[in-house]
KOLKESE-344495 format. One record per residue (C-alpha): residue in one letter; x, z negated, y. Coordinates in steps of 0.1 Angstrom, whole numbers, plus 5000, padded with zeros to 4 digits. Layout:
REM KOLKESE-344495
AXZY...
//
This chain:
REM KOLKESE-344495
M972138151800K970038411818H970838771826R972638671858F975938691838L977238901810N977738701778T981438611778E981338521740K981038881728S984039001709N986439261724N985339501697Q981639471706R982439521743N984439831736I981639981715L979139901743C981340051769R981740381749V978040401744L977340341781A979940591791T978340851769L974940781782L976140811818I977741141811V974541281796V972441141825F974941291850V974841631833L971041641832T970341501867G973541581886N972141881903G969041681915I971241401928T973341651947V970241811962Q968841481973A972241371988D972341702008E968741642020L969641292032S972741422048D970841692066A968141442077R970841212091A972441502109A969141592125R968641222136M972041222153N970741502176E967741292188T967641162223V969040812231Q966640692258S969140442273N971640722279Q969140872304I969340582328P971440672359D974840522360W974340352326P977240352301Q976740622275G976040472241P977340602208V975740882188I974340732155G972340862126A969640602125E966140692133G965740382155A968240142171I968239882198L970939662213M969339372232E970839082251A969038782236R968738552266T967638802293G965939052270A967839332287I967939642265L971439792266Y970940062240A967540222231K966840492205N963140532195I962740152199D958940162198E958540392168R956840232138L959240222108Y959540022076P961639702078A962339662041S964039322034T964639252071T961039132068K962638812053I963738712088M960138632096T959638462062G962638242067L961638162103L958238032093A959537842063Y962037662085E959537582111H956937452087C958937282059K961637032053L964737152035D964336912006E960737021997D960437151962V959537531958E958037611925F957937961911S954538081899Y954038351874D952838591901A955738511924V958138621896H956238911880D955039081912V958639191916K959439521898R962439561876G965339681897D964039521929S966439261944N966138921926I968138631912G966338601879M964138301885D961538221859A958038101862G957837721863E961337671878I961737461909I964437461935P964637281969M963737482000N967337492013K968337671981A965337901983L966338002018E969838072006G968638281977M966338482000M968538522031I971938562014L970938741982S967738901994A965838781963N962238911964E960738661939V962138381961A960438521991N957138521972A957638161961I958438051997A955338232009E953138061983H954737721991V954237752029G950737902024K949637612002G949437841972D947938131990R950338421997E947738602018A947438302040F951138312046V951038682055K948438602081M950838342095M953438612097N951238842117D950038552139K953538452147A954538812155A951738832180E952538492194I956138582203G955238922218C955339182190V952839452196N953639712170T954139502139H951939442108F953039262077T951439282043N953939082022P956738832027N959639032012G959439382027L958639581995H957139912005D953639932018E952440192043Q950739922063H953839712064Y955739822095T957439712127T959639862154C963239802166R962039622197D959639392177L962239322151A964739232178I962238982192I961738822158A965538812153K965938632186Y963838342174Y965438342139F969038342151G968138082177Y968137832148D971737752139Y971037672103L969238002097A971938192115S974538022093L972738132061S972638492072R976438522077A977338342044P979238572019S977938411988C975438161973E976037911945F973437751923T974037451901A971937351871T969237091876E966436951855T964137221870Q966537511871P968837531841D971737761852D974937761871F975638081889L977438231919L976338551935N977638751965T975838911994K975639281998N976039252036M979339422045L979439262080V980238902068K983638742063G985738902036K983739222034K984639582044Y983039582078E983639212086Y982739152123E984638882140Y981938782164L979038792140V976338512144G974238642115S972838942098K970239062073T970139382053G967239582039F966639882018T963740072001S963540441993E961040492021A962640262047R966240372039Q968940132051T967839872077L970039602093V969339322118S972339142133A973438912161A976838862177K978338652205K981338712227D982338642263G978938482270L976938782259E974538722230L973639052215I971039152188C971339482171V968639642150I969239962129M966340132111K966240422088E969940492083E972040592052S974640372036P977240272047Y976440392082Q974140102090F977239882092E979240132111D976440182136T976039812141V979839762148A979840052171L976839922191F978239572193N981539702206Y979739922230G977839622244F980739392247E983039652262N980639802288F978539522301K978939192319K976938882326I976338782363N974938452373I972138512397A972438182417D976038272425H974938592443Q972438462468D974738482499E973838752523E970238862521N967138652521M965438752489L962138572498Q962038632536A958238632537G955538382544F956638022541F959738092521S963238132534V966838082526G969337852544Q968837542565D965337412571V963937322605F965436972602G968937112595S968936992558N970737192532K968937032503S967037292483I963337232478L963037542456T965937702437I966638002415D967337882380P971137822380S971337922343A969638262348F971738582349V971538952347I973339202324L974939492343P977439772335K980939642342N981339892371A978039792388D977639552416F974939292421A974039462454E972639752433V970039532416Q966439542427Y963939262422D960239202419L958738862427S955538742410A953738412409N954238202378N951138212356N952438072323G951737712332T955337592328T955937272347G958137312377Q958037692378I956637822411A957338192405R959538432386V961938702398M962439012377Y965639212382L966039582376Y968939832377H967740182383G964340072370N965739922338P965039552334V968239352333G967138992337V964538752349A964838412367A962538122373L961838002409N961937632400M961737282415S964637212392A966537392364E968637312333N971137502314A970537612278S972337802251L970838032225F973538052199E975637762189E979437832184F979837982150D983537952142R983037632123P982637642084V979137712071E977537392058M974737452034K975037202006N972236952005P971036962041H967836772031T966536732066H966536922098S965036882133V962937182140S961437012171E964836992189E965637352181K962137462191A962637292225K965737492229L963937812222E961037722245E963537682274L964138062269S960438152271L960738272307T963838472301S962638632269V961938992262E958138942265V958538902302L960539212305E957939402283E955239292307L957339452335N957639772315D953839772310D953139722347H955839942363S957040272352E960540362362E959240572391E956740302402A959540042401S961740262423E958940292449E957639932448V960939762444N963039962469K964839682486P968339622470V969539262465T972939182479N974938862480R972838582495N973138232509K973737972483N971737712502G968737762481I965137842490F963137622514I959537592526N959837712562V958537402580K959137572614N956837852606A954237612593L954437392624I954137692647I951037812629L949537462628G950237412665T948637742673V945537642653V945337302671A945837462705L943137712699G940837432688V941537232719L940937532741V937637602725I936637232730I937637242767T935837572773K932737442757S932937122777I933237312810I930337532802S928237232792R929037052824Y928337362845Q924937402828F924237032832S925037042870R922737342876N919937172857R920436842876K920337032910K917137212901T915536882891M916536712924N915037002943R911736972925H911736602932R912236662970K909436922971R907136692952K907936402976G907236623006R903736702993D903036342986D904036243022E901636503036Y898736373015I899336013027E899336123063
//
């Protein structure tokens, strides 16, 4: 039996002696270092107090619900489907992610491997983890299936397991896997992220931001299996031919069921800590149709859990989801060119183009859809059926985006999570089906809203998008055939007029030339008659 358990065969006498020795040592250590520990605790407390006085950027938005004051250096609350940012505190500041890095590691492993693939632990995977770093005591040469490796990494935050997964996915090359991590981050829209390892152990070049980590989390929690792992309270291993021990270990995540800060609506959550990063926490929750992702970076324990609960409650209590297609009644959003709303020239109510019926915006509960502004842009992402996209803003803050489609389908990001977690022997999984679900979200993801932030400052958005959207006609968006026919008729009429005018001029010129010719003939004939006489 490994060091995962204390040896239960020791005699009571031996245990008592051991306890007395340990107690004595602890007293000595406390006396010698107690003053230093107190000073450090005071410094951390002062640093947290200073962070609580830092500006919360989202609280500066006019008529936006005021978010809670927290001691984290960075924090974000994002609605997953729309990418709407409900709470923002230093969300683009580069910070250390610690073990929340494993969200990306787990995402890549799930997308590239089957759950029954064997993961072998190399000497380097095991011994590159320092004593005291989070681990489950795996030894070099041991082999476990991928599903158990993911459990050990995501539930127990085992660093040697993260190394072994990286080597497995990277075909024996951990550096190749790290490159995959950075490539994936860039692919999904992260712009301030750089990974140097798969587990989050400290490296000055290993960093990310709250915004980028929320983007990664959106993809991770979009897979039901991965989400289920990250809300499990414990992980049990049974002995096999390639792993000789039975053991049960509990998560350190206090948000999951049965823990101190248990959160009823939790979809999943991942903790992280290093001395440099301090406490980090990435979580997702779902309630009343809102799908929220919360990222806390550089906080002190146990406040990372309190901050997360406070932000989730803030989001669910102060914001609402409004379906865009249900608010197209009064004003013609696209009353320009060949696009209009209502009946077409033939009196048909059948929509040729429609706003995606599954798209919505996130607004403060006391706000009205009439206060939303919009920005229409042509579709340039090559998605079939998408003609354009409409970005929605509330006082310059992006709150949603909708596709202008030939057709639209509903999609759901998070599966219901009130059923029991099933993790035992799931030897296969269909990544392709879940990827398709995530791809349906591509238009309404945070990358689109980031692009809007890049192109439009709050002031520019107010100037350029100054036409409020009110309730509009539900009849959809049509190609205005009437306008097209009028223009076509005008062009044809002008063409006919040009042809007639040209014909008249030609006939006039021909008549004049003919008359001159006849006169010359008469004169010539007169001269000929004189000569004959």
